[in-house]
N, C-alpha and C positions, 0 to 999 in steps of 0.2 A: 359727169363731171363737177368737181367742187373748187370755189375758190379758196385757196390757202395761203395764209401770210406767215411766211417765215421771216422770224428774224435774226440776225446774223446770217443774212444769205451768202454772203462774200468768204466766211470763214468754212471750215473746214467741215465740220459738221453739217451746216447750214446750205453750204452747196451742193454736197452730197445729194441730201435730200429735194433741194431744187431740181436739179438734175434728173432726177428719180420720176417726182411729182411730173415734170412737164413731160417727162418721155411717156407717160402712161396717159396726157391728156387734160390733166387738171389744171387750171389756170393760177399762177403764183406770182403774189404780191412778193419778192424779193428786195426787204428792207436791210440795208444796213448804213453805217456811216458814210460807206463811199464804195461805188461801182470798181469790183476789181478786176482785172482783165479776164478771169477764166466767166465770172458773173458775165460781163459785156459781151463774152463770144458765147454764153450759152443764151442769150437774149437774142442773138443773131441768129444762131441756128433753130430756138423754138419762139415763136411769135408769141407763145401764151404765156411766158417768160416777163413779169414787169420789174425791172429794177426801180426799185424807189429809194432813193439817200433820205435817212433819216435817223434821228438820235432817239431813242428811246427815254433820255430825259427832258425833251423837247416837247410837251404837251401838246401845242396846237399842229405841227406838223404829223405829229403821232395820229391824233382825232382827225386830221383833213385823210390821212391814210384810211381810217376805217371807214371815215363818211361816204369820200370818194368809190372806194372798191369793195365795200360791204362783203368783208372776208365770211367765210364759213367757218371756219376753222384757224386755229393760231397753231403753230407751233415754233416753240420758242428756244432759240439757239444763243440770243446774244447774250453774252455775258464778260465779264474780267476771268479768265478760266485759269485754273490750278494754281497748285499750291506756291510754286514759288514765285509767281505775279501778288500774288493776294498776301504773301510775305513780307514782298518790297512796297508796297501800295495798301495797306488793309482798309484804310478809309476808303479810299478810292473803290476797291472792291465791295465792299458793303454798300457806299451809294450806289452806283451803276449796279450793281447785281438786285440790289433789294427795291430803291426808287425806281429802277425802269420795271419791273415785273409791277409794282404798284400800279403804273400809270398804264401798261398795257392789261390790267384788268380790269381798270377802270372802264378804258376805251370801249372792253369786250363788254361791260355792263351797259354802256350808253347809248351802245350800237349793236346790241344787240345778237351780238357773236357769242355762241353757247360754249364751245367746247376749245380747250387749250390744251397741248401736249409739252410739258416743261421738260427740258433735259436736264436732269439732277446727275447726280455723283454718286458714288459710292463713298465718298470723304463725308458724308451725311451720318455716317455710323463712326466716326472716328477707330478706333484700334477693333479689330473685329474678334469676337469673344473664341472664335472656331474656325479652322480652315474652311470651313462652308456655311454660309450664311443666306437665310431668306428676307423677306421684305419686313418681317416682324420684329428683326435684331434691334435692340436699343439703338437710338441714336443719340450719338455723345460726340459730334464733331469738334476737332482742337484748332485745326486752322481756320484764319476767316474766310477762305472759300468755302468749305463746307457748312461751316457757321451762316455764311448768306445763302447757300443752296436750301440747308434747312427753313431758316426763315421764310423764302420763298415758296415752298410747300405749303408751311403753316397758314402765310398770308393766304395762298387760293385756296384752304380751306373753310378761311370766313366767307370769300364770295361764291363758294359752293353754298353754305348752310344760308346766307341772306339773299342770296340773288338766283339759284336754283342753276347756277353754270358746272360746267362739268370740267375739272381740272385733273389730268392725268398727269404723274411725275413718273417720267420714263430713267432709272437710274441705270446710269451707265458706267464702264471702267475701262482709261486708256485705252479709248478708241487709237486704233493707228491704221495704217494705209501710205502706199507712197506718195500720195500729197499731203500728208500731214506737214507743217509749215515749221513744226518746233524740232529739234533736233533731241527730242526726248525716245527714251527705250522703248521700243526695239529700232524706231526711225535710226537712231544715231549708228546703230549695229548695221543695217540695211545700207546706209549710205555710205562708211566705211568700207564694206564688203566689196560694192558694186564699184566706187572710186578707186581702189585699191590704197587707200590711206591706214596707217592704223589709228586704233582706239581701245585703249586700254585702262578702264576704272579701275580704280583701286579698291573698291569694295558695293557689294551689293549682291553677290551672286546668292546668298540663301533666301534673298527677300521673293516673297508669292503675290503672285498679282493675276488675275483675269483680265488678260486683254482683250477687247474685242475687233473683230475686224470691221472696218469701213462698211462693207455691202451687208454684212450681219445686221449691224446699229441701224442702217435705214430699212433695210427687209422687218426688222421687229418695229420701226416707230411706223413706219406707212401701215403696217397690220393692225397696229393698236388706234391709228386715227380711221382706220375704215369700220372697226368693228364697233356694231351700234348700241352695244347694251355692255359696260363695265360693272362688274361687281366687284370689284377693285380701284381704287384709284393710284395705285403703285406698282410698277413692274419692275421688276430686273431686265434689262436688255443688253444681254454679255454675251460670253459663249458657255459660259455656264461652267467652266475647267480654268483650275490657276495651274502655272507654271514657274519656275523660280527664273530670275534673269540667267544664275547661272545655265539653267536648260535653254535657254534661248539663245543666249554664246553659241551653246552647244550647236544646236539646230540649223542657225546661220552659217557655221565652219563645214559642217558637212553639205549643206547646200551649196556654198560659194567654196569649195575647198582653195587652201592657198589664204586666207580672207585674215588678215591681221589682227585680229580684236580677243579681248580677254577682260574677263570683271574678277576682281578679288571678292573673297568671303566677306561676311557682315551682311549688314543693313542697308538698304540703298539709303542716300541722302538724295535731297533738291537742294543743290546747290553747296556749298562747304559745309552747313554746318546744321541744316533743316531735315531731320531723322525721318523719313516716310512712318507714316503709320502701319500697324500690323495688319494685312490683307488676307486675302485668302480668295477663294471661288464664291461668286453668286449665284445663288439657286436661282433657275429658269423654268422651274417647272409649273410657276403659276402662269407666265405668260403664257407657255407652249399649250396649258389646257385653256385658258381663257380665249386665244384667237390665233393658235398652231404657230408661236413662234419656234421655230428650230434652225438655229445656227449651219451655215454649212460650211465654215472655216474654224477648224482645231487651231494649235499653235502654227505648229507645222505647215499646214496650208496655207495659212495666212502671208506666213514667210515666205512663202515659194512663189506665190502669187505678188506678193510684193516688190520681192526681186526681179521676177520676169517683166513685170511694167517698168521698176526702174531702169533694169539695162536696157529695154529699149528705148526707155529716153536719153539714157547715158550715149547710147549709139546716135540717136537722131539729132542732140546736143552735141 
């Protein structure tokens, strides 16, 4: 049994990881700004989940968490997430993501926690130079979110070099699933299909993205956590395949006949005027060779699973 500190444990990624760790018997220190309903329910179902209210920006409470609970490892999910949020509040994005990560690394150094898995993003690459890239692709982020994630990766290298820590970067891409709290593609199309609403986006059908189903993300991160000796410090945890947003709409309409959804041609926009950078597939062969990561969900399978779960929830609701 490990003691694992999960930051951002009430969020979409953090909660899924906390539940998976708890179910297999690990002791999980579930840290977040607040204890959401889902995290509280998880705590009630699993006594090995310890919800902890704390802010990565507040050194005393964070240090106390390490002192009291002595985690063996950290999975760092907490962040201001996504391009739209970082465009709206670039200074806050940089401060929270970078300063919070530094505080976390300092606590690890002082209290002897050696391993951290940092959830990173394909945004560190900026525009993809080809339709499929591996972890050696040049990193040239454009928006504050990607810049902050790259800065965190680089800062972690300092702690590895100076203090013998191990900081692994899990670069993922557009993780989705039925519990995704943001109405982002493909969740917005799934919601419209299940509820019978219309959704028609004016552009974006030609944009190619490697979407990652939440269960695959969890499987990959935990496999990396358990692997004893890592040759690399960075891995892609994605589906390994990219589809266009137009293809996603087509699949959803096939799975849910009558769904009143569509998307126009062209490049996807984050909000009214922020174009998505050129993306594609992220090669997962490194993670597969290192710790056997093999995603179970292609795009069609992930959308089908999401629709099944969301449809049941709709009936219950």
